[in-house]
ZAMARGU-4260 file (C-alpha; in steps of 0.2 Angstrom, whole numbers, plus 5000, padded with zeros to 4 digits):
<rodrens>
0) 5069/5057/4966 | 5058/5041/4973 | 5042/5039/4967 | 5041/5060/4967 | 5048/5063/4984
5) 5061/5077/4984 | 5079/5073/4989 | 5085/5087/5000 | 5103/5090/5006 | 5099/5098/5021
10) 5086/5094/5034 | 5072/5106/5041 | 5054/5105/5048 | 5047/5101/5031 | 5057/5086/5030
15) 5047/5069/5032 | 5061/5057/5030 | 5080/5055/5035 | 5089/5041/5028 | 5100/5036/5042
20) 5117/5023/5040 | 5115/5009/5051 | 5126/5001/5064 | 5136/4984/5057 | 5126/4971/5066
25) 5111/4983/5071 | 5101/4987/5057 | 5088/4997/5069 | 5104/5008/5076 | 5112/5023/5069
30) 5130/5020/5074 | 5134/5038/5079 | 5124/5055/5082 | 5125/5065/5067 | 5118/5083/5063
35) 5103/5077/5053 | 5101/5062/5064 | 5098/5075/5078 | 5088/5086/5069 | 5077/5071/5062
40) 5074/5068/5081 | 5072/5083/5087 | 5058/5088/5073 | 5050/5071/5075 | 5052/5063/5056
45) 5054/5048/5052 | 5073/5040/5052 | 5073/5025/5041 | 5089/5014/5035 | 5094/5012/5016
50) 5084/4997/5014 | 5068/5006/5016 | 5074/5016/5002 | 5079/5001/4993 | 5061/4993/4996
55) 5052/5007/4990 | 5063/5007/4974 | 5061/4989/4972 | 5042/4990/4974 | 5039/5005/4966
60) 5025/5011/4978 | 5025/5017/4995 | 5031/5004/5007 | 5027/5006/5027 | 5042/5014/5036
65) 5039/5006/5052 | 5049/4989/5050 | 5064/5000/5044 | 5064/5013/5058 | 5078/5017/5066
70) 5075/5014/5085 | 5092/5019/5093 | 5105/5031/5092 | 5122/5026/5099 | 5136/5039/5105
75) 5128/5046/5121 | 5138/5053/5136 | 5128/5046/5151 | 5130/5030/5157 | 5121/5016/5146
80) 5110/5007/5157 | 5102/5024/5160 | 5097/5027/5141 | 5079/5023/5132 | 5078/5014/5115
85) 5065/5020/5103 | 5069/5038/5105 | 5064/5042/5086 | 5049/5034/5086 | 5044/5042/5102
90) 5049/5060/5095 | 5038/5056/5081 | 5025/5052/5089 | 5026/5065/5102 | 5027/5078/5087
95) 5010/5069/5079 | 5004/5073/5098 | 5012/5088/5100 | 5019/5082/5117 | 5037/5088/5114
100) 5048/5082/5128 | 5057/5097/5135 | 5040/5107/5133 | 5031/5093/5145 | 5045/5098/5159
105) 5045/5117/5157 | 5064/5118/5152 | 5071/5135/5150 | 5088/5138/5143 | 5100/5150/5140
110) 5115/5147/5129 | 5132/5155/5136 | 5150/5154/5124 | 5152/5155/5106 | 5152/5135/5105
115) 5166/5136/5092 | 5179/5124/5090 | 5194/5125/5103 | 5209/5115/5105 | 5208/5104/5120
120) 5188/5104/5122 | 5175/5091/5114 | 5170/5095/5097 | 5151/5103/5099 | 5139/5109/5087
125) 5137/5127/5084 | 5126/5139/5094 | 5113/5140/5080 | 5110/5120/5078 | 5110/5119/5098
130) 5095/5132/5098 | 5087/5124/5085 | 5087/5107/5093 | 5083/5113/5110 | 5067/5123/5104
135) 5062/5110/5091 | 5061/5097/5107 | 5051/5110/5116 | 5062/5119/5126 | 5062/5139/5128
140) 5079/5146/5123 | 5080/5164/5132 | 5096/5176/5127 | 5100/5180/5146 | 5102/5174/5163
145) 5089/5188/5168 | 5076/5180/5156 | 5079/5164/5163 | 5068/5167/5179 | 5066/5160/5195
150) 5052/5151/5193 | 5054/5134/5203 | 5041/5125/5192 | 5053/5128/5178 | 5068/5117/5174
155) 5081/5130/5171 | 5099/5125/5162 | 5112/5137/5157 | 5123/5127/5144 | 5141/5133/5144
160) 5155/5130/5131 | 5167/5131/5145 | 5170/5133/5162 | 5174/5152/5160 | 5156/5155/5152
165) 5148/5147/5167 | 5140/5164/5177 | 5145/5169/5195 | 5128/5168/5200 | 5116/5154/5192
170) 5102/5161/5200 | 5096/5142/5205 | 5099/5135/5187 | 5112/5121/5182 | 5127/5123/5172
175) 5129/5110/5159 | 5140/5106/5144 | 5131/5103/5126 | 5133/5086/5130 | 5117/5087/5139
180) 5106/5093/5124 | 5114/5080/5113 | 5108/5068/5126 | 5092/5074/5129 | 5088/5075/5109
185) 5096/5058/5104 | 5088/5050/5119 | 5072/5060/5118 | 5072/5061/5137 | 5075/5075/5150
190) 5093/5069/5154 | 5098/5074/5174 | 5108/5091/5172 | 5117/5085/5188 | 5126/5070/5181
195) 5143/5071/5181 | 5143/5068/5162 | 5137/5085/5159 | 5150/5093/5169 | 5156/5111/5160
200) 5174/5107/5153 | 5187/5118/5158 | 5199/5126/5146 | 5216/5117/5146 | 5225/5131/5154
205) 5210/5139/5164 | 5218/5144/5180 | 5205/5136/5189 | 5212/5120/5185 | 5229/5125/5194
210) 5234/5120/5210 | 5238/5135/5222
</rodrens>
């Protein structure tokens, strides 16, 4: 352990720090999104580089995290020009002020599909992890389309594994792929669900892709 700190293999809401591998040319950026990095942002934890741990060990005392805080997580699906920096810091401060990003926008979500690895489709986190990320960021995750409601003040989103999972009646909601969830978390901002980057993927042999 580090000066009494417990080192755990998994991230949960009781975790305080997530140590992140940094980009080769940017010590304040994580080169890719990992499950632990996403959980750290969603839970509002400190995301720090290995350099912080090394300095704590060297000094044999607590060292301020801010100079070692990860400020960017690379690998988003959206246009880079639309992305925000300092997402981990904003998430951490939002947790301290109980201002979770998706709660502020009254986001309601239903997850449809297995989200299991499928040949020909982008790899996605498990449904369990997607639900955990969304709830930790303040979204209300419901179990069915009927529970999604029709309140126009809510932002209603249907996260689908593939095109066959998109309901025939979206009830005014917007269907997106799991990429929308990942970008909302890694950028700690409400991404536009209508962005083409979040279109629900068709299965490789989906009849809807065949010409008539």
